[in-house]
C-alpha positions in Angstrom: 114.6 89.1 90.4 117.9 88.4 91.1 119.6 85.5 88.0 122.4 83.0 88.9 123.3 80.0 86.3 123.2 77.3 87.8 123.6 73.6 86.1 122.0 71.4 87.0 119.2 68.4 85.8 118.5 69.5 83.0 121.5 71.4 82.3 123.0 74.4 82.0 120.9 77.1 82.4 119.9 80.8 84.2 117.6 80.4 88.4 115.7 82.7 89.1 114.1 84.0 92.2 113.4 87.2 93.6 115.0 89.9 95.3 115.4 89.9 98.8 112.7 91.8 100.6 110.2 91.8 97.5 106.5 90.8 97.8 105.4 89.6 94.8 101.4 89.9 94.3 98.3 88.8 91.6 100.0 88.0 87.8 103.3 87.7 87.7 105.2 87.2 84.4 108.4 85.9 84.3 111.1 86.4 81.3 112.2 83.1 79.5 116.5 84.4 78.9 118.5 85.6 80.6 121.6 87.9 79.1 120.7 85.4 76.4 120.7 81.7 78.0 117.6 80.0 79.0 115.5 80.8 82.3 115.9 77.0 83.5 115.3 76.7 87.0 113.0 78.5 89.1 114.1 78.6 93.7 112.8 80.3 96.5 108.9 81.7 95.9 108.2 80.8 99.5 105.6 82.3 100.8 105.0 85.0 98.5 101.6 84.5 100.2 99.4 86.6 98.1 101.4 85.7 93.8 98.1 84.2 92.7 99.3 83.7 89.0 102.3 82.9 86.8 103.1 83.6 83.0 105.9 83.6 81.0 106.1 86.8 79.0 104.9 85.7 74.5 108.4 85.7 72.5 109.4 84.1 69.5 111.7 82.2 71.9 110.0 79.6 74.2 110.0 79.4 78.1 112.7 76.1 78.8 112.0 75.9 82.6 113.1 72.0 83.7 112.9 71.9 87.5 111.3 74.0 90.1 114.2 72.9 92.7 114.0 70.7 95.7 113.3 72.3 99.1 115.3 70.4 102.3 114.4 69.9 105.5 116.4 73.6 106.5 115.0 75.5 103.2 111.7 75.4 101.4 111.1 74.3 97.9 110.5 76.6 95.2 106.9 78.0 95.9 105.6 76.4 99.8 103.9 77.4 100.9 102.1 80.2 98.4 99.0 79.3 99.6 96.6 81.7 97.0 99.0 80.9 93.4 95.9 79.8 91.6 97.5 79.3 88.7 100.6 78.6 87.4 101.8 77.8 84.0 103.4 74.8 82.7 105.8 74.9 80.0 106.2 71.8 78.2 109.8 71.2 78.9 109.2 71.4 82.5 111.0 68.2 83.8 111.6 67.8 87.5 109.5 69.0 90.3 111.4 69.1 93.2 110.2 67.2 96.2 107.9 69.7 98.7 108.3 72.5 95.7 104.4 73.2 96.7 
């Protein structure tokens, strides 16, 4: 995964996305933090057509996800085109699902 510091709707945190050219399939488990900072935003998982389930690592630190980032007329939302996605573990901290996120 690629990680970047991001300030958005939920304040300071880290945004996570797959590395360019990587194809995800089946069930994936996402980290809840990177370098001690919480993962609060997800983006660019679009068109991972083999992705079926998204979970968070089971850790003492609970997920702090706040937002699935939006798409625009020129970009795709966080999980748009993931037609086989059957399950997304939604943390209680989730506050915003952006336009075209799925």
